[in-house]
N, C-alpha and C positions, 0 to 999 in steps of 0.2 A: 150174153156175158153181163154180169152186174157192173154198174158204174162204179168207178174207184172214188172213194172219198179222199180228196186231196189233203184233208186235215191230218191224215196218217203219215205224210211224208215229212221228214226233215229236208233241208235244202239240197243236200247231195242226192237224196232219194227222189226229190222232185225233178232234179236235173236229169237223172237217169230215166225217169218217166217221160220227160219231154223228148229225150233222144229216141225213145221207143216210138214216139209219134212223128219222128223225122224232123224235130225242131232243134235249134241251137240251144246250148246249155244256158246262155245268158237269158233266154226267155223264162227260165225257171226262177231267176231272181226277181224279174218283174212280177211274175205270177205270185210268188211267195209274199212279196210286199203287199200286193192287192189283198191277198187272203188275210194275212196276220196283222199288218199295220193299219189297213183300212177297213178290215172286216167285211170285204165284199164276198157275196155268195153267188152273184149273177155274173156270168162271164161277159155279158154285154156291157156291164159297167166298166170293164177293163180296157179303157179306150186306147192305151198304147200297145195293146197286143194286136197282132195282125188278125184280120177277119178270118183268114184260113185257120189259124190256131184256135180262135174262139169256137169255130165250127167243129173242129176236132174235139175240143174239150167238151162241148155240149153233147157230143155223141158218145163220149167214153168216160166222163168224169162228172163229179158233182162236189159241192162243198156243203156238207150236211151237219147241222147242229144236232145234239141229242134232244128229243122231245122233252119239254118241261111239264112235269106232272103238277108241281106246285111251287109256289114261292112264298116265303114268309119273311117279314121285315121286323126286326126287334126294335124296342124302344131305344136301344143303345146304337142303332144303325147297322147292326149285323144283319146280313141277308143270307137266307138258306134256300137253295134250290134243290128239288128232287127231280132227277133225270131218269127217264125210262130207257133202259138198255135192252129191252126185249125179253120175251119168254118169261114174263112175270118178275124180272129182276129190275131193280132200280138202285141208283147210287146218289149220293149227295155231295154238293160242294157248298162251302160257306165262305162268304166275303166278310172280313173284319176290318172296318175302317178305323184308322187312328190319325192323329194330327200330322204325323210325319211319314206315314206309310199306308198302303192298302194291301192286306194279305189275303190270298185265296188259298183255302184248304181243298185239296183235290183227292179223289178216290182213284185207286189203281186196279181194284178187283171188285166184283160183286160177291160179297162174303169174304171169308178168310179161312185158310187151312191151318194156321198156326195154333189156334185153340188156347190162347192165354186165358187163365182162369178168371181174370177180372174184366175180360173183354166180351161184350155181348155179341159182337160180330163173330167171334170164334164159336160161341154157342149156337149161332144160327147155321154155321157150316159154310162150306165153300161152294159157290155156284160156277163162276168162271173168271178168267182173266179178262180185263178190258183190252181192246185193241188200242194201238197208238192214237188212232183217230178219236176214239172215245175219251182218252185221257186228255188230249189236246183240246178237244171240243169243249171241255168244261171251262178252260181258260179263254178260248175264243169267244164263247157265248158271254161269259161274265164280263170280260174286258169291254166288249163292244156294246153290250147291254147297259153297262154302267156309264160309258161315255155318252150314250144317248140320253139317259135319264138325268145326267149331270150337265148335259149340253156343252161338252168339251171335246176337243180333238186331242187333248193331252192324255198320256198314259195314266190310268187310274190304279192298276195293280202293279205294285213295285216288288212284292214278295210272293213266292209260291211255296207252300209246304205240302209235300206228299205225305199227308197224315190222315187222309180220309180212310174209307173202308179198304181193307186189304193190306197185304205185305208187299210193298213195291218191289223188293228185290226177288220175290218169287214170280214176278212178271217182267223180268229184266229186259228181254228182247223188245218188248213193247214200250217199256219205260224210257229207255235211252233215246230213241228218236224223238219222243215227246219232250224230254229234257233239252235236247239239242235245239229244238224249235224254240223253246222258251228263251234260250241263251243267245240265239242267233241275232246279230245286229239287223238283219233283214226281216226278222220275225218280231219278237217282243223285246229283245235287247236287255234281258234281265241279267244282273250280275250273278256270278257263281256264288257269291256270298249270300245272295238273297233268294236262292233256290235251295230248299232243304229236303233231303230224303230221310224219312224216318224208318228204321228197321228194327225188328226184334232180334237181329243178330245172325243173318245168313252170311257166314264168314267168307265162303268162296266168292260170293257176289259183291261183298264189300271190296275185296281185292280187285275184282273186275271193274267195278265202278271207279276205283282209284285210277285205273289206266284209261278207261274209256271216256269218263265224263265226271271228273271230281267236283261235285258241288258240296255244299254244307251237309254235314252228317249228324243226325240225331239217333241215338241208340236207346231202345227201351230196355232199361236195366232192371229196375224194380226190386232187386234183392242184392245183398252184399255177399251171399254165399251160394255155392252150387246146390246144396240140398234144398234150400228155400226157392231158388230160381227154377229148379227142376219142377217144383210144384206150380209155380206161377206162370212160367214161360216154358212149355214143354220142349221147345226147340233147343233149350239149354242142354238137354241130354245128348244132343248131337254136336253142338258147338258150345262147350262149357266156357265159363267166364274167362279163364286164362287165355284160351284161344281167341275169344272175342276181343279182349283188351289188346292182344298182340296185333290183331287185324286193325284195330283202331289206331295204334301207333304207326303201323305201316301206312295207313290212310293219310295221316297227318303230313307225310312227306310231300303230298301233292294237293292237299286240301286248300281251299281258298281262305279258310280261317285257321287260326293257330290253336284251335281247341275243338274237341268233340263235345256235343251236348248229350248228357245222359238224362233220360226221362225216368222218373221214379214216382209211380202212382202210390199214394199214401193210403194204406189199408189198416184199419184199426186193429191193433194188437196182433198184426201179422208181420209187418215189416217196418214198423214205425217207432220202435223203442230207442231210447238214447244209446243203449248198448249196440243196436244195429247201426245207428249212425256212426259210432266209433269204428265198427267193423268196415263200414263203407269208406271212412277216412283211410284206414289201413290198406284197403284194397286199391284206392285210387291215388292218394297223395304221393307225389313224386314218381308216379308210375305212368299216368296218362294226363296230358294237359287237357283239362276239361272244365265244363260248367255243369251244374246239376240243376235240373228243373223239377221241382216237387209239384205233383199234379193232384188236385183234389179228385177223389174217386166219386163217380156218380153211380150209386148202387142200382142193380137190377136183380129181380128175385132169384134167378137161377145161380147167381154167383155165390150166395151165402156169405158175402162180405159186406162190410160197412165202411163208411168214410172215416178217416182219422179226424179226431177233434182238432179244432184250431190250436188248442194248447199243445197237443202232441206234435202237430206239424211245426209249430214255432220252436219247440224244444229240440226237435230233430234238426231243423235248419240251423239253430244256434250252434250245435256241435260242429256242423260242417263249416259254418262261417268262422268259428273260432280256430279252425284248422286251416284257414285261409283258402278254402275252396269256394269259388264264386257260386252262389246259390240263389235261386229265385223260387218264389211260390207262384205258380201260374194263376193268373186271375181268369175267371170264367167270363165269357161273353155270350150274349144271346140266350140267356137262361129262359126267358119268357117264350121263346119259339123252339125250345129243345135243340138249340144249336151250341150249347156249352160242351165242354169236354165230356165225352161219354154219353152225349144225348142225341147225337145224330141218328135219324131213323132211316133205315134202308128197307125197301120191299124185296123180299125174296120169295121164291115159290116153295111152299111147303109140300114136298114131294110125297109125304105120307098122307096128306089130306087133300091134295090137288086143289088148293086155293091159295090166294095171296094173303099173306099176313104181314103186319107191321112189326118190326123188331127195333130195339134200340141198339145202335152201333156206336161204340165208343171211339169217336174220332177226336184226337187231341190237336188243338190248334196252337202252334207255337208263336211267340212274339219274336219275330226275326228282325234283325237290324241290318 
């Protein structure tokens, strides 16, 4: 039998596992703290656990990080890690340091099945879901690696954004235990306000997340009308804008913030005209309590799209601001290491050519507060 990676358990899951080993539930809390608060991977380090339990764990379980293929550090302090998830697949995580916070952007899938037109991950196709252990391992590695390099025992990562490769809500059963580990006071103790799930609009899963683990929500909108969104975000054909906005309003009942963030990738002469800004105002104003985050597009050849000029972005933003909709233009970070929005690279297996190729995967990194 393969050893169980304990990074895949939230605290209730770890308690159930300890019971299977014939141990008391409270042992799970001790073990959980050693793993997530102290970053321990060697059971012999866990001095307050009974020797008999440590022996059981050594025979049945392990604490395994993802192998690191590469690390790149930007001149602005941004750090990008490429992790090997096996079978020719790799995913990336990015740490963005700021004066008042440290944000980690995490992947939930190798590839993506949604197929948004402006998203290179969608062009590369879908390989597989990540397991809960692989999602949590990105945070576990980053947090404890950063503590060592900064020579601190204090928490470094204050914010997590599920905005890496993949559609998190299409990997729901593996996402939620990872989120619960992030939030648990015996784990990373992150505030629900500081953990954000970004979705292209999987309406039934938005409703499930509202009940199971309501963290901050960001929705990839990108168009003010269904015909245009159908072209840019194919999932819109299944869950059109009206249904999506209704789900957002339902989510706000239990959300840790009193607004939904709508992400809007600015595409030259596609969705960036002043008229479309006015349409967006009509769509959202007094309908959904929200903020809008305008995102510079990082082009890739297969998209056939170009980035909106700064002038068009500013004109678009001005319409929204004049309508009293809180609007920000996302600043890019890590440009020099291809870690800016839309520049994260993931390795996937090209099944038609049977070799590994590098592709650009548009991962958007939010500035969370």
